[in-house]
N, C-alpha and C positions, 0 to 999 in steps of 0.2 A: 370596761369592767367585765369580768367573767364571773358567772355564778353557776354553781352546780345545783341542780334540783334533786328531785327524788328519783330513786331507782324503783321501777315497777316490777310486777311479777314476771314479766317477760325479759327482765334484765335490760330494760331500756332506761338509759340515764339521760335526763334532760339537762342541757347546758344552754345558758343565755349569755350572749355576747353583745355589748353595746359600747359606743364611743370609740376612742382610740385605744387599742389594746397594747399594753406595755408588758415588759418582762415581769414587773411586780404583780400585774394582774395574773399572769400565768403562774408565778411562784405561789400565789395565794390559793390556787386550786390543785396543783400537781401532787402534793402529798396525799390529799384526800382521794384524788382520782387514782393514784398508784395503789393506795390501800384497797379501794373498791375492786380494781383489776386483780390484785393479788387474792382477795377474798372470793371473788365470783368467777374468776377466769376470763371468759369472753363476755364482753358487753356490747350492746347496741347503743346508738346515740341519736338523740333528737336534738338538733342544735338550732336555736333561734338567733339569727343575726338581726338585731334591732338597732338600726341607726349606727352601724359600725362605720367609723370614718377612716380607719386604717390600722396598720400594725407597726409597732416599733421594730427595728431590726433585732433587738435583744429578744423580744417576744417571739418573733419568727424563728430565730435560731433555737431558742429553748423548746419551742413547740416541735420543730423538726426533730430535735434530739429525742424528745420524749416519745414522739410518734414512732420513730425508728425502733426504739427500745421496746415498745409495747404493741407494735403493729399486728403481731400474731394474736393479740387479744381483742382486736377491734372487729366487731360484727357490723352488720348493716348500719349505715349512717344516713340520716335525713337532714339536709341543710335547708333551712327556711329563711329566705331573705329576698331583698329586691334584686332585680336583674343585674345591677352594676357589680354585684359580688359573684355572680354565677361563674363566669369564666375564671376569675382568680381563684375561687374556692375549688373548682374542679381541677385546675392545673396543679394547685398545691397538694390536694388530697390524693390525686391519682398515683403518683410514684411511691407514696409513703404509707398508704393504707392497703392492707391485705384484704379489705372488705369492699363490698359494693357501696358506692356513695351516690346519692341522687340529690339534685337541687329542686326545691319547690318554691314557688312564689308565695307571698304572705297569704293570699286568698286560698291557698291550697293546704293550709295547716291540717285540716282533717284528713286529707289524702296522705299527707306526709306521716301523720301519726299512725294511720292504719297500715301504711306500707312498712314502716320500721317495726311495727308490732306483729307483722304477719309471720 
């Protein structure tokens, strides 16, 4: 499941991901995300990976296409989750994001929030 949270005064958008992520999950948020990017230009992201168990190939493909299309609108991104996702998230994000991406452990949520809002 993917869920968009609120956009704060620093243009930081909170996204929560959990479970096995499917193309349908991504399809459920991309129209709203595209609208926010169009309206605000460049956004920063605070992404919480809560018990993510994997990504379907359709979800991965759709995400990569969307990221390539909007990469110039991506600002600083904080990924918060357990270490099992650190390498995978960093590898996937690196080539497609034009922004700085950092990974934080769950006990570093406050530091992640401060960093992405700086």
